[in-house]
Each structure stands twice: as structure tokens, then as C-alpha cells.
N, C-alpha and C positions, 0 to 999 in steps of 0.2 A: 928453072927458077932463076931470075936475075937477082942481083945483090939486094934490091929493094924488097924482094919477097912478094912482088905484086904480079908477076907473070905466072900463068897456070902451068903446073907440072904436066897436065894432060891436055895438050893443045888440040887433040883430035877427039875429045870426049863428045859423045852424041846421045847417050842414053841416060836415064835416071840412075841406073846402077853405076855408071861411070862417074857421074857427078857425086853420088853418095860415097864412092871410094875416095874421091878427092876431099869431100867434107870430113870423112872419118879420119883421114891422114892429118888434115889440118887440126882437127879437134884433139887428136892424140898428142900432137906437138904442143899445143897450148896447155893441155892438162899436165904434161911433163914440166913445163915452165912453172906452173902454179902449185905443183906438189913435189915431185922428186927433185927438181932442179930449182926449188924456190929460193935458196940462198944465193945462187948464181944470178937468178933473175932479179932479185931484190937489189943486188949490188950494181947491176947493169942499168937500173932505172934511177940514175943519179939526178936529182932535181936541178943540179947545176948545169946539166946538159940541155941541148935544144929539145924541141918537141919530139918525143919518142913514141913509137907504136910497137905493140906486140903482134908479130905475125906467126901464125901456124902454117907450116909448110906441108905440102902433100906427102912428103916422105917421112912424116911423123917426127919432124924436128921443129925447132922454133928459133926465132931471132928477134932481138930488140934493135930497131933501127929507125932512121928518119923516114918519113913518108915519101912516097914516090914523087919525083919532081914534075912529071908530065901532068898536064891538066887537059881533059879529065884523065884519071889514072886508068891503068889496064883493068884493074879490079876495084870494087869498093874498098875504101880504106878503113883500117881498124880505128878505134878511138885514139884521138891525137893527144899527146901530152900526158900520158899516164904517169910519167915520172914526176910531174909537178905536184901531184897529190900524195906522193909516197910518204913524206915526212909530216903531213898535216893530219894524219889519222892513224888509228891503230893498224898494225900490219895486217891483222886478220880482216879488218874491214876494207882495207885497201885491196887485198887479194880478191875479196868478194866483189868489189866494184869492178876490177879488171875482168873477173870471170863473167859478170853480167854483160859487159860491153863485148867481150869475146864471143859470147853466145849470139848476140845480135849480129856481129860481123860474119860469123860462120853461116848464119841463115842468109844474110845478104849476098855472100859470095855464091852459095849454092843456087839461089834463085836468079842471080845474075846469069849464071850459066844456063839455067832453065830458059830464061828469056832469049839469051844469045842463040841457043840451039833450037828455039821454036817449039818448046814442049807444049803439048796440048793439055787440056784439063785432066785427062787420065794420067798423063806422065807427071804432071805437077803433083797430083794427089799421091802417086806412088812414091815420088821423091820425099814428100812431106811425111808419109807413113814410115819410111825407112829411117829418116832423121829422128822422128818422134819415138822410135823404138829404143833410142840410146838415151842415157841420162844426160842432162845438160852439163856444161862445164861448171856452172854454178852449183848444181847438185853434187857433183863429184868433189869440188873444193870444200863445200860446207858440210858434206856428209848428210845432206837433207833429202837425197834421192830415195826412191823406194827400195827398202831393204830386201835382200835375197836370202832365203833360208839356208841354214847350214845342214849338211848331212848328219844323221845321228852318229854320236860318238866320234865325231871327226876332230874335235878340239880345234876347229877352224881350218884344218888342213886336209887337202884331198891327195890321194895317192896318184901317181902318174898313170894316166889312162883310165882312171875311174871317173864315173860321171856323177857330178853333184846331184844329190837327191833332195827333194823338198821334205821337210820334217812336218808331219801333220800335228796340229794342236787344236785345242778347244776354240781358239780364236781364228782358226783358218777361214779364209774367205770362200764363198761358193765357187764351184768349179768354173773355170774360164769359159767364156763363149768362144766358139770357133773363130779363128782369125780370118779377116777378109782375105780374099784370094791373093791379092798382090802381096800382102804382108806375109802370108803363109809361104808364098814362093820365095820371098826375100829371106825368111828364116832358114828355109831349106838350102838356099844358095850359100848362106853363111855357115852351114854345117850343123845346124841345130834341128829342132823339130817343133811343131806347133804347141806341144805340151811342156817342153823343157828348153826354153830359150834363155840360157844363162849368158850374160854379157860381161866381158872383162871391164872392170871399172876404170882401167887406164886407156886401153886402145879401142874398146867398144866392140871387139869381135865376139861372135857367139861361140859358145862351147861346142867342141866337136871331139868325139871319142877317138882321137888319133894318137894317143900316147903322150900328149903334151901335159906338163905338170901345171896344176892350178892350186892356188892357196886362198883360203877364205879369211877375211879379217874378223877377229873376235869382237871388235867394237861396233863397226857399222854393218857387218855381215855381208858385205859385197865380196865378189870373187875376182881374182886377178890371175893372169898368166904369170907363172914364175919368172919368165924372162922379163916381163914388163916391170916387175917390182924387184928384180935382181935377187930372187930367192931360189935356191936349188933344192931338190928333194932332200939331199943330205943335210943341208942347213936347216930345213924345216923340221927335221926330226928332233932338233935341239931347241926348238922354239915352243915354250909353254903357252904363251899367249901372243898371237901375231896381231900387230897393228899396221894397217896399210899406211902408205906415205901421207895420205890426206889426214887420217886420224892422228898420226904421229905429229904432224905439223900443227894440227889444231890443238892437241894436248900441250905441246911444248910452249905454245904462245898464249894459252889460257893461264 
């Protein structure tokens, strides 16, 4: 990745799965900027500076910088001048605006690669299905995404290596229909199964029973890798009610 953030991390990607990994990394970086790193991100978007863009990088990091100088750029460019709107609206609304534009940019980059690598109809469909299986940046930032159930008596926290289980209730939805073949394959590759595809609200990776620690938010009921939200099993034992970064940010600004 060059300093502009516009060159692809995976110059040799050729399959929908490779492009999806690139998408997922960039998405994770943007989500960090708008949730866990929001104070740093806010300060970097000084309206007194020139037109700035938020770039998600494939290695799950982010940067705020000027757009690429070359015309046309190596990749589609993010929304230009996000810093100019920072002080003209409520912070929550500004973050939401950046999230929406970031979702559009992520899709543009993914399908730019699809066109560049000559994906046919089936390959494009498979890529879109994998992307659609993740919550959007907007949904993560606003907490409006589909909620995931907490395991019974978990108090929002799961033990290392234990698998989150869905809690049945009177309002539970009918049983899911079988996943399409490509999506089922994608879920298996991500370490889940077709009946239990829990996704980390930060990095978007599926749950896999490999001993990693997960923690559930008591507010939005989304699940997160402990590493992604910087919570260890020992620390979780002393948390009576866990609020994820997005909910903490939302509550503090409300």
C-alpha cells in the first residue's frame, strides 16, 4: 500500500474470495476509525486542512489523507472532503455520514477488482453474497444492524472456546432456509456452519470454536472477538454489563 492508500495490498488477487478478504480488511480498518479510534479520527479531520479522505487498508488499519494525485487513480476514491462537514453537524450525524460514504466506497473498490479480474456473473454473485453476509459500516456505527442473540445466562460474555448459542423465545423467527451453495461454502471457509454463522461486529470474521475468546454486548447484542475490542477473559470476569465501542460512543454522545 502506498502512502495514499490507493494501491491494492493484494496485487495478484484473482478470485472472489481474495477480493472479499481485501474488502473485509478495508472494512475492519474503517470500523476501527469510526468506533474504537473515533477520538483520534475526529481530531485528524480538521476542517482547516485540505480535502481529506478516509481510507480503509487491507491490513485492517485506516488512514486519513489527501486523495491520490494521479488521474485516474489506481482505485476508486473515497468521499472527498469529509473534514469540511465535521463542525457543521452533530458528531453522531457526521460519523454516520462518513459511514454511509465508506460503505459505498468499499463496494466500489470490491467491484472494481471484479471488473479488473474479469469476474463472470457467478463470480460477481458470489462476491456480493459474501459482502452481504457482513453488517454494513453504517449498521455497525449506528447499532442498527440485525441483532445477534446472547447465550442463556451469559450476562453478555462468552467463555473462551465456548460457542455462542441462540436463545429461543416466543418471538423467534421461523427456521432459516438452507443457504445457497456459494454462501454455505463461504461460511464453512470462514470457520462457521450454515446454522450458526456468528460474525464479529468489528472485523466481520465468523465464529470458529478454536479457543478464541468472544464477548457479547449487552446493549446491541452483537458479538466481538476479545482481541478486536481489547477485552481479555480476565477483564471480562469483572464486567457486569459490557458495552461495545459503538454503543459506548453512541451513549456518550447522546
